[in-house]
C-alpha positions as CSV (number, residue, x, y, z in Angstrom):
1,M,-150.9,-76.3,42.8
2,E,-154.4,-77.0,43.8
3,L,-155.1,-79.7,46.4
4,Q,-157.8,-82.2,45.6
5,K,-160.5,-82.9,48.1
6,H,-161.0,-86.3,49.5
7,N,-164.0,-88.2,48.0
8,P,-165.4,-90.9,50.4
9,S,-167.1,-92.7,47.5
10,S,-163.7,-93.6,46.0
11,K,-162.3,-95.3,49.1
12,S,-162.6,-98.8,47.8
13,T,-160.6,-98.0,44.7
14,Y,-157.6,-96.7,46.7
15,T,-157.5,-99.8,48.9
16,S,-157.6,-102.3,46.1
17,I,-155.2,-100.8,43.5
18,D,-153.3,-97.7,44.6
19,V,-152.2,-99.1,47.9
20,E,-150.6,-102.1,46.2
21,D,-148.8,-99.8,43.8
22,H,-147.7,-97.7,46.7
23,H,-146.2,-100.7,48.5
24,Q,-144.3,-101.7,45.4
25,Q,-142.9,-98.2,45.0
26,I,-141.8,-98.2,48.6
27,N,-140.1,-101.6,48.2
28,K,-138.4,-100.5,45.1
29,F,-137.2,-97.3,46.8
30,V,-135.9,-99.3,49.8
31,G,-134.1,-101.7,47.4
32,D,-132.6,-98.8,45.5
33,I,-131.4,-97.2,48.7
34,T,-129.9,-100.5,49.9
35,Q,-128.1,-101.0,46.5
36,L,-126.9,-97.4,46.6
37,V,-125.5,-98.0,50.1
38,D,-123.8,-101.2,49.1
39,D,-122.3,-99.6,46.0
40,Q,-121.1,-96.6,48.1
41,N,-119.5,-99.0,50.7
42,Q,-117.8,-100.9,47.9
43,L,-116.5,-97.6,46.5
44,I,-115.3,-96.4,49.9
45,M,-113.7,-99.8,50.5
46,A,-112.0,-99.8,47.1
47,S,-110.8,-96.3,47.5
48,T,-109.4,-96.8,51.0
49,P,-105.6,-97.1,50.7
50,F,-103.6,-99.5,52.8
51,V,-101.6,-97.9,55.5
52,L,-98.8,-99.8,57.2
53,S,-98.1,-98.1,60.6
54,F,-95.3,-98.8,63.0
55,I,-95.2,-97.2,66.4
56,D,-92.3,-97.1,68.9
57,L,-90.4,-100.1,67.5
58,S,-87.5,-101.1,69.7
59,Y,-85.2,-104.0,69.3
60,G,-82.0,-104.8,71.0
61,L,-79.3,-107.5,71.4
62,S,-78.0,-108.7,74.7
63,K,-74.2,-108.2,75.0
64,I,-71.8,-109.6,77.5
65,S,-68.6,-107.6,77.9
66,P,-65.8,-109.0,80.1
67,K,-64.4,-106.6,82.6
68,M,-60.7,-106.0,82.8
69,A,-60.5,-107.1,86.4
70,L,-57.9,-109.1,88.2
71,P,-58.6,-110.9,91.5
72,F,-55.8,-109.1,93.3
73,C,-56.7,-105.6,92.3
74,Q,-60.5,-105.6,92.3
75,N,-63.1,-106.2,95.0
76,N,-65.4,-109.2,94.7
77,R,-67.5,-108.3,91.6
78,D,-69.1,-110.3,88.7
79,D,-66.9,-111.3,85.9
80,H,-69.2,-110.0,83.3
81,E,-71.5,-107.1,82.8
82,I,-74.7,-107.7,80.9
83,G,-76.2,-104.9,78.8
84,T,-78.3,-104.4,75.7
85,K,-77.3,-102.8,72.4
86,L,-80.3,-101.1,70.8
87,L,-80.6,-101.7,67.1
88,L,-84.0,-99.9,66.9
89,D,-84.9,-97.2,69.4
90,N,-88.6,-96.1,69.3
91,I,-88.9,-95.9,65.5
92,S,-92.3,-94.7,64.3
93,G,-93.7,-94.0,60.8
94,Q,-96.2,-94.9,58.1
95,A,-96.0,-96.4,54.6
96,R,-99.0,-96.0,52.2
97,E,-100.3,-97.8,49.3
98,G,-99.0,-96.4,46.0
99,E,-95.8,-95.0,47.6
100,I,-92.2,-96.0,48.2
101,L,-90.8,-95.7,51.7
102,A,-87.0,-95.7,51.6
103,V,-84.9,-96.3,54.8
104,L,-81.5,-94.6,54.6
105,G,-78.5,-94.5,56.8
106,A,-74.8,-95.4,57.1
107,S,-73.7,-99.0,57.7
108,G,-74.9,-100.2,61.1
109,S,-77.6,-97.6,61.4
110,G,-80.4,-100.2,61.6
111,K,-81.8,-100.1,58.0
112,S,-82.0,-103.9,57.6
113,T,-83.2,-104.4,61.1
114,L,-86.1,-102.0,60.5
115,I,-87.0,-103.8,57.3
116,D,-86.9,-107.2,59.1
117,A,-89.1,-105.8,61.9
118,L,-91.7,-104.6,59.5
119,A,-91.6,-107.9,57.5
120,G,-92.1,-110.0,60.6
121,R,-88.6,-111.4,60.6
122,I,-88.0,-110.7,64.3
123,E,-89.5,-112.7,67.0
124,K,-92.5,-111.0,68.7
125,E,-91.0,-111.6,72.1
126,S,-87.9,-109.6,71.1
127,L,-89.6,-106.7,69.3
128,K,-91.3,-104.0,71.2
129,G,-93.9,-101.7,69.7
130,A,-96.6,-102.3,67.2
131,V,-96.9,-102.9,63.4
132,T,-100.4,-102.6,62.0
133,L,-102.0,-102.6,58.6
134,N,-105.0,-100.4,58.5
135,G,-105.1,-100.4,62.3
136,E,-105.0,-104.2,62.7
137,V,-102.1,-106.3,63.9
138,L,-101.1,-108.9,61.3
139,E,-100.8,-112.5,62.2
140,S,-97.6,-114.2,60.9
141,R,-99.6,-116.4,58.5
142,V,-101.5,-113.5,57.1
143,L,-98.4,-111.4,56.7
144,K,-96.7,-114.2,54.8
145,T,-99.7,-114.4,52.5
146,I,-100.0,-110.8,51.6
147,S,-96.4,-109.8,51.6
148,A,-93.1,-110.5,49.9
149,Y,-89.5,-110.0,51.0
150,V,-86.6,-109.6,48.5
151,M,-83.2,-110.3,50.0
152,Q,-80.1,-108.4,49.2
153,D,-78.5,-111.5,47.5
154,D,-79.9,-112.8,44.2
155,L,-80.4,-116.5,45.0
156,L,-81.5,-118.1,41.8
157,F,-80.9,-121.3,39.9
158,P,-78.2,-120.3,37.3
159,M,-79.2,-122.6,34.4
160,L,-82.9,-121.7,34.3
161,T,-84.1,-119.0,32.0
162,V,-85.8,-115.8,33.2
163,E,-89.2,-117.1,32.0
164,E,-88.7,-120.5,33.6
165,T,-87.6,-119.0,36.9
166,L,-90.8,-116.9,37.1
167,M,-92.9,-119.8,35.9
168,F,-91.6,-122.1,38.6
169,S,-92.3,-119.3,41.1
170,A,-95.9,-119.2,39.8
171,E,-96.2,-122.9,40.2
172,F,-95.3,-122.6,43.8
173,R,-97.2,-119.4,44.8
174,L,-100.3,-119.9,42.7
175,P,-102.7,-122.8,43.5
176,R,-103.4,-125.7,41.1
177,S,-106.9,-124.3,40.6
178,V,-105.2,-121.6,38.4
179,S,-104.8,-123.0,34.9
180,K,-101.5,-123.1,33.2
181,Q,-102.6,-120.5,30.7
182,I,-103.4,-118.0,33.4
183,K,-100.1,-118.7,35.1
184,Q,-98.3,-118.1,31.8
185,A,-100.3,-114.9,31.3
186,R,-99.3,-113.7,34.8
187,V,-95.6,-114.5,34.0
188,Q,-95.7,-112.6,30.7
189,A,-97.4,-109.6,32.4
190,L,-94.7,-109.6,35.1
191,I,-91.9,-109.9,32.5
192,D,-93.4,-106.8,30.8
193,Q,-93.7,-105.0,34.1
194,L,-90.1,-105.7,35.0
195,G,-88.8,-104.8,31.6
196,L,-87.3,-108.2,30.9
197,Q,-88.8,-108.9,27.5
198,S,-85.5,-109.0,25.7
199,V,-83.9,-111.6,28.1
200,A,-87.0,-113.8,28.8
201,N,-85.3,-116.8,27.2
202,T,-81.8,-116.1,28.6
203,V,-80.4,-118.2,31.5
204,I,-79.8,-116.5,34.8
205,G,-76.1,-117.5,34.7
206,D,-73.3,-117.5,37.3
207,E,-69.5,-117.2,37.5
208,G,-69.1,-120.0,35.0
209,H,-72.0,-119.4,32.7
210,R,-72.8,-116.1,30.9
211,G,-76.3,-114.9,31.6
212,V,-78.4,-111.8,32.3
213,S,-76.8,-108.6,33.7
214,G,-76.7,-107.7,37.4
215,G,-79.7,-105.3,37.1
216,E,-81.7,-107.8,35.2
217,R,-80.9,-110.5,37.7
218,R,-82.1,-108.2,40.5
219,R,-85.3,-107.6,38.7
220,V,-85.8,-111.3,38.3
221,S,-85.3,-111.7,42.0
222,I,-88.0,-109.1,42.6
223,G,-90.3,-110.9,40.2
224,V,-89.9,-114.2,41.9
225,D,-91.2,-112.8,45.1
226,I,-94.1,-110.7,43.7
227,I,-95.5,-113.3,41.4
228,H,-98.7,-113.4,43.6
229,D,-99.0,-109.6,43.4
230,P,-98.6,-108.9,47.1
231,I,-99.9,-105.9,49.0
232,L,-96.7,-105.4,51.0
233,L,-93.2,-105.6,49.4
234,F,-90.1,-105.4,51.5
235,L,-86.6,-105.1,49.9
236,D,-83.2,-105.1,51.6
237,E,-80.9,-102.8,49.6
238,P,-82.2,-103.8,46.1
239,T,-79.7,-101.4,44.4
240,S,-76.6,-102.8,46.2
241,G,-73.8,-103.7,43.8
242,L,-75.5,-102.2,40.7
243,D,-74.4,-99.3,38.5
244,S,-76.4,-96.1,38.6
245,T,-78.4,-96.9,35.5
246,S,-79.3,-100.4,36.6
247,A,-80.2,-99.1,40.1
248,F,-82.4,-96.5,38.6
249,M,-84.2,-99.1,36.5
250,V,-84.8,-101.3,39.5
251,V,-86.3,-98.4,41.5
252,K,-88.3,-97.4,38.5
253,V,-89.8,-100.9,38.4
254,L,-90.5,-100.6,42.1
255,Q,-92.4,-97.4,41.5
256,G,-94.6,-99.2,39.0
257,I,-95.3,-101.9,41.5
258,S,-96.3,-99.4,44.1
259,K,-98.6,-97.6,41.7
260,S,-100.3,-100.9,41.0
261,G,-101.6,-101.0,44.5
262,S,-98.7,-102.1,46.7
263,I,-96.8,-100.7,49.6
264,V,-93.1,-100.8,48.9
265,I,-90.6,-100.4,51.7
266,M,-86.9,-100.7,51.0
267,S,-83.5,-99.9,52.5
268,I,-81.1,-98.1,50.3
269,H,-77.6,-96.6,50.7
270,Q,-76.9,-93.1,49.2
271,P,-79.3,-93.0,46.2
272,S,-78.7,-90.8,43.3
273,N,-80.8,-87.7,42.6
274,R,-82.7,-89.6,39.9
275,I,-83.6,-92.4,42.3
276,V,-84.6,-89.8,45.0
277,S,-87.0,-88.3,42.6
278,L,-88.9,-91.7,42.5
279,L,-89.2,-92.0,46.3
280,D,-92.2,-90.8,48.2
281,N,-91.0,-90.9,51.8
282,L,-87.6,-91.1,53.5
283,I,-86.5,-92.3,56.9
284,F,-82.9,-91.6,58.0
285,L,-81.6,-93.7,60.8
286,S,-78.5,-93.4,63.0
287,R,-77.7,-95.9,65.7
288,G,-81.3,-97.1,65.6
289,Q,-82.8,-93.7,66.1
290,T,-84.8,-91.6,63.6
291,I,-82.9,-88.6,62.3
292,Y,-85.5,-87.5,59.7
293,S,-88.9,-88.8,58.5
294,G,-90.8,-87.2,55.7
295,K,-90.9,-86.2,52.1
296,P,-87.7,-85.9,50.1
297,T,-88.7,-82.3,49.2
298,S,-88.7,-81.3,52.9
299,L,-85.2,-82.5,53.4
300,L,-83.7,-79.1,52.4
301,Q,-86.0,-77.2,54.8
302,F,-85.2,-79.6,57.6
303,F,-81.4,-79.2,57.5
304,K,-81.8,-75.4,56.8
305,E,-83.8,-75.0,60.0
306,F,-81.3,-77.2,61.9
307,G,-78.5,-74.8,60.9
308,H,-76.8,-77.0,58.3
309,P,-78.3,-76.0,54.9
310,I,-77.6,-78.3,52.0
311,P,-75.5,-76.6,49.4
312,E,-76.9,-76.2,45.9
313,N,-76.2,-78.8,43.3
314,E,-75.4,-81.4,46.0
315,N,-77.2,-84.7,46.5
316,P,-79.4,-84.1,49.6
317,T,-79.3,-87.7,50.7
318,E,-75.5,-87.9,50.4
319,F,-75.1,-84.7,52.3
320,A,-77.5,-85.9,55.0
321,I,-75.7,-89.2,55.5
322,D,-72.2,-87.6,55.5
323,L,-73.5,-85.1,58.2
324,I,-75.0,-87.9,60.2
325,C,-71.7,-89.9,60.1
326,E,-69.9,-86.8,61.3
327,F,-72.3,-86.2,64.1
328,E,-72.0,-89.9,65.2
329,E,-68.5,-89.2,66.4
330,S,-70.0,-87.3,69.3
331,S,-73.0,-88.7,71.2
332,D,-74.1,-85.1,72.2
333,R,-74.3,-83.9,68.6
334,I,-76.2,-86.9,67.3
335,T,-78.6,-86.6,70.2
336,S,-79.2,-82.9,69.4
337,L,-80.1,-84.0,65.8
338,V,-82.5,-86.7,67.1
339,E,-84.2,-84.2,69.4
340,F,-84.5,-81.6,66.7
341,N,-86.2,-84.1,64.4
342,K,-88.8,-84.8,67.2
343,S,-89.6,-81.1,67.7
344,W,-89.6,-80.4,64.0
345,A,-92.0,-83.3,63.2
346,Q,-94.3,-82.3,66.1
347,A,-94.4,-78.7,64.9
348,R,-95.2,-79.7,61.3
349,T,-98.0,-82.0,62.6
350,M,-99.5,-79.3,64.7
351,N,-99.4,-76.9,61.7
352,N,-101.1,-79.4,59.4
353,P,-104.4,-80.6,60.8
354,N,-104.7,-83.2,58.1
355,K,-101.7,-85.0,59.7
356,L,-103.7,-85.6,62.8
357,C,-106.4,-87.2,60.8
358,D,-103.8,-89.4,59.0
359,K,-102.8,-91.1,62.3
360,K,-106.3,-92.7,62.6
361,P,-107.7,-93.0,59.1
362,N,-111.3,-93.7,58.6
363,I,-111.1,-97.1,57.1
364,N,-113.0,-100.3,56.8
365,A,-111.9,-103.6,58.4
366,L,-108.7,-105.1,57.0
367,E,-110.7,-108.1,55.8
368,D,-113.0,-106.0,53.7
369,A,-110.1,-103.9,52.3
370,I,-108.2,-107.1,51.2
371,K,-111.4,-108.5,49.6
372,A,-111.7,-105.2,47.7
373,R,-108.2,-105.6,46.4
374,I,-108.7,-109.2,45.4
375,S,-111.7,-108.2,43.4
376,K,-109.4,-105.8,41.5
377,G,-106.8,-108.5,40.8
378,K,-104.4,-108.3,43.7
379,L,-103.2,-111.3,45.7
380,V,-103.8,-113.8,42.9
381,S,-103.1,-116.8,45.2
382,I,-106.0,-115.8,47.6
383,A,-108.4,-114.8,44.8
384,T,-108.2,-118.3,43.4
385,T,-107.9,-120.3,46.6
386,S,-111.0,-119.4,48.5
387,D,-114.5,-118.8,47.1
388,S,-115.2,-116.3,49.9
389,N,-112.0,-114.4,49.2
390,S,-111.4,-114.4,52.9
391,I,-107.9,-114.0,54.2
392,S,-108.7,-116.0,57.3
393,S,-109.7,-119.1,55.2
394,V,-106.5,-119.2,53.1
395,P,-104.3,-122.2,54.0
396,S,-100.6,-121.7,54.8
397,F,-99.6,-123.5,51.6
398,V,-101.6,-122.9,48.4
399,N,-100.7,-126.3,46.8
400,P,-100.9,-129.9,48.1
401,F,-97.9,-131.8,49.1
402,W,-97.6,-133.9,46.0
403,I,-97.9,-130.9,43.6
404,E,-95.0,-129.2,45.5
405,T,-92.9,-132.3,45.3
406,I,-93.4,-132.7,41.5
407,V,-92.6,-129.0,40.8
408,I,-89.5,-128.9,43.0
409,A,-88.2,-132.2,41.4
410,K,-88.8,-130.8,37.9
411,R,-86.9,-127.6,38.7
412,L,-84.0,-129.5,40.2
413,L,-83.8,-131.9,37.3
414,T,-84.0,-129.0,34.8
415,N,-81.1,-127.1,36.5
416,S,-79.0,-130.2,37.0
417,R,-79.5,-131.4,33.4
418,R,-78.2,-128.1,32.1
419,M,-75.3,-127.9,34.5
420,P,-73.8,-131.5,34.4
421,K,-70.3,-130.4,35.4
422,L,-70.6,-131.4,39.0
423,F,-72.1,-134.8,38.2
424,V,-69.5,-135.4,35.5
425,I,-66.7,-134.7,38.0
426,R,-68.2,-137.2,40.4
427,L,-68.6,-139.8,37.7
428,F,-65.1,-139.3,36.5
429,V,-63.7,-139.7,40.0
430,T,-65.8,-142.8,40.5
431,L,-64.6,-144.3,37.3
432,V,-61.0,-143.5,37.9
433,A,-61.2,-144.9,41.5
434,G,-62.9,-148.0,40.3
435,L,-60.3,-148.6,37.5
436,M,-57.4,-148.1,40.0
437,L,-58.9,-150.5,42.5
438,A,-59.6,-153.0,39.8
439,T,-56.0,-153.0,38.6
440,L,-54.4,-153.0,42.0
441,Y,-56.5,-155.9,43.3
442,R,-56.9,-157.8,40.0
443,H,-58.1,-161.4,40.2
444,L,-57.8,-162.1,43.9
445,D,-57.6,-165.8,44.7
446,A,-58.4,-168.0,47.8
447,S,-55.1,-167.5,49.6
448,P,-53.6,-165.5,52.4
449,K,-52.7,-162.9,49.8
450,G,-56.4,-163.0,48.7
451,I,-57.5,-162.4,52.2
452,D,-55.3,-159.3,52.5
453,G,-56.4,-158.1,49.1
454,R,-60.1,-158.5,49.8
455,L,-59.7,-156.6,53.1
456,G,-57.8,-153.8,51.5
457,F,-60.2,-153.6,48.5
458,S,-63.2,-153.5,50.8
459,S,-61.7,-150.8,53.0
460,F,-60.6,-148.5,50.2
461,C,-63.8,-149.1,48.3
462,M,-65.8,-147.6,51.2
463,S,-63.3,-144.9,51.7
464,V,-63.5,-143.7,48.1
465,I,-67.3,-143.7,48.2
466,I,-67.6,-141.7,51.4
467,F,-65.2,-139.0,50.1
468,I,-66.9,-138.8,46.7
469,C,-70.1,-138.0,48.7
470,L,-68.4,-134.8,50.0
471,E,-69.2,-133.3,46.6
472,E,-72.8,-133.3,47.7
473,I,-72.2,-130.3,49.9
474,P,-71.7,-127.6,47.3
475,K,-74.9,-128.6,45.5
476,C,-76.9,-128.7,48.8
477,F,-75.6,-125.3,49.8
478,L,-76.9,-123.6,46.6
479,E,-80.3,-125.3,47.0
480,R,-80.3,-124.5,50.8
481,Y,-80.0,-120.8,50.3
482,I,-82.8,-120.7,47.7
483,F,-84.9,-122.9,49.9
484,M,-84.5,-120.6,52.9
485,R,-85.7,-117.6,50.8
486,E,-88.7,-119.4,49.3
487,A,-89.8,-121.3,52.4
488,A,-89.6,-118.2,54.6
489,F,-92.9,-117.1,53.0
490,N,-94.5,-120.6,52.7
491,A,-93.9,-121.1,49.0
492,Y,-93.8,-124.9,49.8
493,R,-93.4,-127.4,52.6
494,T,-90.0,-128.5,53.9
495,S,-91.1,-132.1,53.5
496,S,-91.8,-131.5,49.9
497,Y,-88.3,-130.2,49.2
498,V,-86.6,-133.0,51.1
499,L,-88.6,-135.7,49.3
500,A,-88.0,-134.0,45.9
501,H,-84.2,-133.7,46.7
502,S,-84.1,-137.4,47.6
503,I,-85.9,-138.5,44.5
504,V,-83.8,-136.4,42.1
505,S,-80.6,-137.7,43.6
506,V,-81.5,-141.4,43.1
507,P,-80.8,-141.6,39.3
508,S,-77.3,-140.1,39.6
509,L,-76.5,-142.4,42.5
510,I,-77.6,-145.4,40.4
511,V,-75.3,-144.3,37.6
512,L,-72.4,-143.8,40.0
513,S,-73.0,-147.2,41.7
514,F,-73.3,-149.1,38.4
515,T,-70.1,-147.4,37.1
516,F,-68.1,-148.4,40.1
517,V,-69.5,-152.0,40.3
518,I,-69.0,-152.8,36.6
519,T,-65.4,-151.7,36.7
520,T,-64.4,-153.6,39.9
521,F,-66.5,-156.7,40.6
522,W,-65.4,-159.0,37.8
523,N,-61.8,-157.6,37.6
524,V,-61.2,-158.1,41.3
525,G,-62.8,-161.5,41.3
526,L,-65.4,-161.0,44.1
527,A,-67.5,-163.9,45.1
528,G,-71.1,-164.8,44.4
529,G,-71.5,-164.7,40.7
530,F,-74.4,-162.8,39.3
531,S,-76.2,-162.8,42.7
532,G,-73.1,-161.5,44.3
533,F,-72.9,-158.8,41.6
534,L,-76.4,-157.6,42.4
535,F,-75.7,-157.6,46.1
536,F,-72.5,-155.6,45.6
537,F,-74.4,-153.1,43.4
538,F,-77.1,-152.6,46.0
539,L,-74.5,-152.3,48.8
540,I,-72.6,-149.7,46.8
541,F,-75.8,-147.8,46.0
542,A,-76.8,-147.9,49.7
543,S,-73.3,-146.5,50.6
544,F,-73.7,-143.6,48.2
545,W,-77.2,-143.0,49.5
546,A,-76.1,-143.0,53.2
547,G,-73.1,-140.8,52.5
548,S,-75.0,-138.3,50.4
549,S,-77.7,-138.1,53.1
550,F,-75.1,-137.5,55.7
551,M,-73.5,-134.7,53.7
552,A,-76.9,-133.1,53.1
553,F,-77.5,-133.2,56.8
554,I,-74.2,-131.5,57.4
555,S,-75.0,-128.8,54.8
556,G,-78.3,-128.1,56.5
557,L,-76.8,-128.0,60.0
558,V,-73.8,-125.7,59.2
559,S,-74.3,-122.3,57.7
560,R,-70.7,-121.9,56.3
561,Y,-69.6,-123.8,53.3
562,L,-65.9,-124.3,54.2
563,L,-66.8,-125.3,57.8
564,A,-69.3,-127.9,56.4
565,V,-66.6,-129.4,54.1
566,C,-64.2,-129.6,57.0
567,I,-66.7,-131.3,59.3
568,G,-67.8,-133.7,56.5
569,A,-64.2,-134.7,55.8
570,A,-63.4,-135.1,59.5
571,F,-66.3,-137.4,60.1
572,S,-65.5,-139.4,57.0
573,T,-62.1,-140.0,58.3
574,L,-63.4,-141.2,61.6
575,F,-66.0,-143.4,60.0
576,I,-63.2,-145.1,58.1
577,L,-61.0,-145.4,61.2
578,F,-63.8,-147.1,63.2
579,S,-65.1,-149.2,60.3
580,G,-63.4,-152.4,61.8
581,N,-60.5,-152.8,59.2
582,F,-57.7,-150.8,60.8
583,I,-58.7,-151.9,64.3
584,S,-61.2,-154.7,64.9
585,S,-64.2,-154.3,67.1
586,N,-62.6,-156.6,69.6
587,E,-59.7,-154.3,70.1
588,I,-61.6,-150.9,70.2
589,P,-61.7,-149.5,73.8
590,P,-65.1,-149.6,75.4
591,Y,-65.3,-145.8,75.6
592,W,-65.0,-145.6,71.8
593,I,-67.0,-148.6,70.7
594,W,-70.1,-146.5,70.2
595,F,-68.4,-144.7,67.3
596,H,-67.8,-148.1,65.7
597,Y,-71.6,-148.8,65.6
598,I,-72.5,-145.4,64.2
599,S,-69.8,-145.5,61.5
600,L,-71.4,-145.3,58.0
601,V,-68.5,-147.3,56.7
602,K,-68.8,-150.2,59.1
603,Y,-71.9,-151.8,57.7
604,P,-71.2,-151.8,54.0
605,F,-67.6,-152.9,54.8
606,Q,-68.9,-155.7,56.9
607,G,-71.4,-156.5,54.2
608,I,-68.6,-157.0,51.6
609,L,-66.7,-159.2,54.0
610,Q,-69.8,-161.3,54.7
611,N,-70.3,-161.8,50.9
612,E,-66.6,-162.8,50.4
613,F,-66.0,-164.8,53.5
614,G,-69.5,-166.0,54.5
615,D,-69.1,-169.4,52.9
616,S,-67.6,-171.7,55.6
617,T,-66.7,-174.4,53.0
618,K,-64.4,-172.0,51.2
619,C,-60.8,-172.3,52.4
620,F,-58.3,-169.5,52.2
621,V,-55.2,-171.0,54.0
622,R,-54.1,-174.6,53.3
623,G,-51.1,-176.5,54.7
624,L,-48.0,-174.9,53.2
625,Q,-49.8,-171.5,52.8
626,F,-49.7,-171.2,56.6
627,F,-46.1,-170.0,56.3
628,D,-46.9,-167.2,53.9
629,H,-46.3,-163.7,55.2
630,T,-44.1,-165.1,58.0
631,P,-40.2,-165.3,58.3
632,L,-40.4,-168.9,57.2
633,A,-42.1,-168.1,53.9
634,G,-38.7,-168.4,52.1
635,V,-37.8,-171.9,53.2
636,S,-38.2,-174.9,51.0
637,D,-41.4,-176.8,50.7
638,S,-39.8,-179.9,52.2
639,T,-38.8,-178.0,55.3
640,K,-42.4,-176.6,55.6
641,I,-43.7,-180.2,55.4
642,K,-41.4,-181.3,58.2
643,L,-42.6,-178.3,60.2
644,L,-46.2,-179.3,59.6
645,K,-45.5,-182.9,60.8
646,S,-43.9,-181.4,64.0
647,M,-47.0,-179.3,64.5
648,S,-49.2,-182.4,64.0
649,S,-47.3,-184.2,66.8
650,V,-47.6,-181.3,69.1
651,L,-51.3,-180.6,68.4
652,G,-52.3,-184.2,68.2
653,T,-54.0,-183.6,64.9
654,S,-52.8,-184.4,61.4
655,V,-51.9,-181.3,59.4
656,T,-50.9,-181.9,55.8
657,S,-50.1,-179.7,52.9
658,S,-53.8,-179.9,51.8
659,T,-55.4,-179.4,55.3
660,C,-57.6,-176.3,55.5
661,L,-56.4,-174.1,58.3
662,V,-58.4,-170.9,57.8
663,N,-61.8,-170.8,56.2
664,G,-64.1,-167.8,55.5
665,T,-65.8,-168.1,58.9
666,R,-62.4,-167.9,60.7
667,V,-61.5,-164.7,58.8
668,L,-64.7,-163.1,59.9
669,E,-64.0,-164.1,63.5
670,M,-60.6,-162.5,63.3
671,K,-62.2,-159.3,62.2
672,G,-64.9,-159.6,64.8
673,D,-67.7,-159.4,62.2
674,T,-69.8,-162.5,62.6
675,N,-72.9,-161.2,64.4
676,I,-74.6,-159.5,61.4
677,G,-75.5,-161.0,58.1
678,K,-74.8,-159.3,54.7
679,W,-78.5,-158.5,54.0
680,T,-78.8,-157.0,57.5
681,C,-75.8,-154.8,56.7
682,L,-77.5,-153.7,53.5
683,W,-80.7,-152.7,55.2
684,I,-78.9,-150.9,58.1
685,T,-76.9,-148.8,55.5
686,I,-80.2,-147.9,53.7
687,A,-81.8,-147.0,57.1
688,W,-78.8,-144.7,57.9
689,G,-79.6,-142.8,54.7
690,F,-83.2,-142.3,55.7
691,F,-82.2,-141.4,59.2
692,F,-79.9,-138.6,58.0
693,M,-82.5,-137.4,55.5
694,V,-84.9,-137.0,58.5
695,L,-82.3,-135.1,60.3
696,F,-81.8,-133.0,57.2
697,Y,-85.5,-132.3,57.2
698,F,-85.4,-131.1,60.8
699,T,-82.4,-128.8,60.2
700,L,-84.3,-127.1,57.4
701,L,-87.5,-127.0,59.3
702,F,-86.0,-125.2,62.2
703,G,-83.8,-123.1,60.0
704,R,-86.6,-121.9,57.7
705,N,-88.0,-119.6,60.4
706,N,-85.0,-117.3,59.8
707,K,-86.1,-114.8,62.4
708,R,-84.0,-112.7,64.6
709,R,-84.3,-113.4,68.3
């Protein structure tokens, strides 16, 4: 190439034209370089896998063991010895995107505890060590947003179809900014991914209703929790209770989920060879300690070097677990296995330099990595909630309060409408009880017998209602378990569920109240006409409302069904005892009078009495009726008239056969119920219902945390 010489005469041409073109070329070059760098960063960010690391995880429970010490044979020593039982003992490992990490071990080895620790279901104060995602410690709110936890039990509404179950989950986990068409498309894609096309319109089913199979039910449970396409998926023994084919299908689905860009971590007990072939990494635990951590293909070499080679044609995982169980009988032998694993893992790490690099991968910030996955379709709830796709800007709940309430109410109504058995039983019991009371206390009049009849009817009326409300407990327990699973990862607010539960219960309570009132009011001959009928209806409805709210509170407070029923029945009996019928408030001892005022039966019972005996002009005992229910009831009327004349002379007041001796006000005074009006009793009963619903809310609010301490 020949170099051109500089010509001074052309200087002006260079400065006016070529220099400008030169600047434009430089700017274009810089822009291209900047775009190239940005594209390269995006490529690196998109190609960076998520890595969940856990280092030296330790968790223990305090235990108090009483000493076998007697005062006369021991020196002065404490009565109890406090120690700690380690459930996790310095567990470390990694789980990568696109892979399945399986935690294995015998019962009590710490499998579920490790899953809970990684899923954030153990209080930070109790868990030692660190759990990081791409080197960053996850906040609880962020972890709930990008993860899902599938429990061992399949907690689903039995009368919803597979498609409806997943669609309701989409309504909860995906924001309202996502159109219904997109949600339906997501549900259909998930049904295809889970292999549930053939049963999409089949109900889930339960013991009394035929539905999907056990394996299909388990896959639906997984689908409910991954509707938002999470990055982290934790599963507690997803193959438990399934046959080998169903278990293989479940793990096959989990493999597909991991390949779609998720980290799958699960506990499993003695998987088959086919299932092991789908797993990428294994961790064997024994008494909270790591026995083996690595690839399934390295398991044979591990036990060969340990001196216990795995026989041919034998399931390696079954052999490993059986050997571990045998070694657990001796603390020295299991300790030797734990120490060998440490030395073996250290030797393999030193021989493989790439392992050293894996401990501190060259990655971008977690925020950028999550944004890259969102751009590729992961975490649907975040991608459609925030314009910036920033994990830090995502709210705890993706939907507003009123949307959650509507969706929950719709789901409860749909399930209840298709499973009316429980309501029909309550309606039948209410109808039969009403007819029995109506025939036993038919056409009560204004007489001493009428007084006793009204008192007996009022008391048994409230007793029947409070015991019918006991049937609220089984329904609440089914809903409570599902609520705990869904609310643990902020699917919806506790207040939304409590309000929806209350709203849905109102129509059934109205039907029960009307059925009871229409069968009793006119037949018994209660006072007040049509206005009295309306008051009686409102009072019965308030009683059902208060009783159902109390039983809902009991079901939220107590975790065991039979215990909840026993407590509900016991309190119902005490409420009846202290209602004021069997023993008046004037006769209750001072140290028990407080129970009289908190009795749910007291105020509706008193409201009925106020409605029946509140009219002071209405007489219930006249002249000769005074001797009814006395030893003199059988004497002749002439004798009774003579006795009345004798009483008149003694009292100094004329008492004839038509003289009113006991009116309604006097009856109320004898029962000690004159201080509160009937409408006040109605409002107090309604207020009790709201009070127990608030308590129900707090029991669920504190119970939804569901973390180990």
